N, C-alpha and C positions, 0 to 999 in steps of 0.2 A: 081107455086109453092106452091104445094099440099106440101108438107113435113112442108113447112117454117108456113102456113095455122094450119097444127094442130101443131107441136110444141108450136104457140103462143096461142091454145088453153091448153096447161100445164102451159105454162111461158108469162107473162106480158113482150112483143119483149123489148121496151126498156130497161129495167133495167136489162134482162136478159143481154142484145145483150153489153150495159155497164160493164158488168165482165168481159164478152167470151172478148172484146176487148183490156180490162187491161193485161188480159192475156197474150193476142197473141201477145199482141205491144214489139218494139228494143225499144223504144224511150222515151223518158221522155216528159210524153202528163200531158195536161191540162187541166179544164172541157169543158174549149172554142174545145181544137180539139176533143177534146169526144162528144161535140152538134157536130161536122162539120160531124164526124163518124157513126154515127148513127142517123143521117136528125132527132133534137128533136134540143128543142130551147132550147140554155143555162139555163135558170132562171129553169127550168124542171129537166135538168140537174142535179144543183146544188142542188135541193129538195134530188135527190135520194140519188147522193152521202151525203150527211147529212143524209139521214137514214141507209145508207152504212156505214158510218161512227159510225153512235152510235150502229150501230148489230153488228161490228167489223169487218168487211168484209173491207173495205179498212185504208188510214191511210192517210193525207192533211202534206204538207211539203211541210213550207213559203218557197220561194225562193224570197225576195225582194219583188212585188208586187204580185206573182202568185201561186199557190198552186201545185203542182207540186201532184199527184194522185198515187198514192203505195195497190200493194193486200197487206192484213198483210197473215198469213198463212192460216189462216179459209176461205180468200176470195179468193187463192190458189186454195183454193181444194177446194170451191165453184162452181164456174168459171171452174170446169176445170173436175168439176160432169156436170156441163147444157152444155158442151159444149160435151161432149163423148153422149150424149142424144138429143141436138141438130146434130149434126153429123147420128146417130146412128137411126133416125128419116128423 
């Protein structure tokens, strides 16, 4: 997968794919789902998500004990750019 390797030169794969997966999902998504989708530990995903929240890219919406993840407008735009770059490589 040469394209993936080139993409990883420019982007850290897991955080970039987290945003892309959030953008492309049609269902509600939680940190635990996202961790499985990108083959990453839950604790690592949560740490990255907290940084993304500070940067204004995502929101956590509490639903009972779970936190639903949603992209902000800024997060949606960044995810679209990352995804288009990934596809063009």
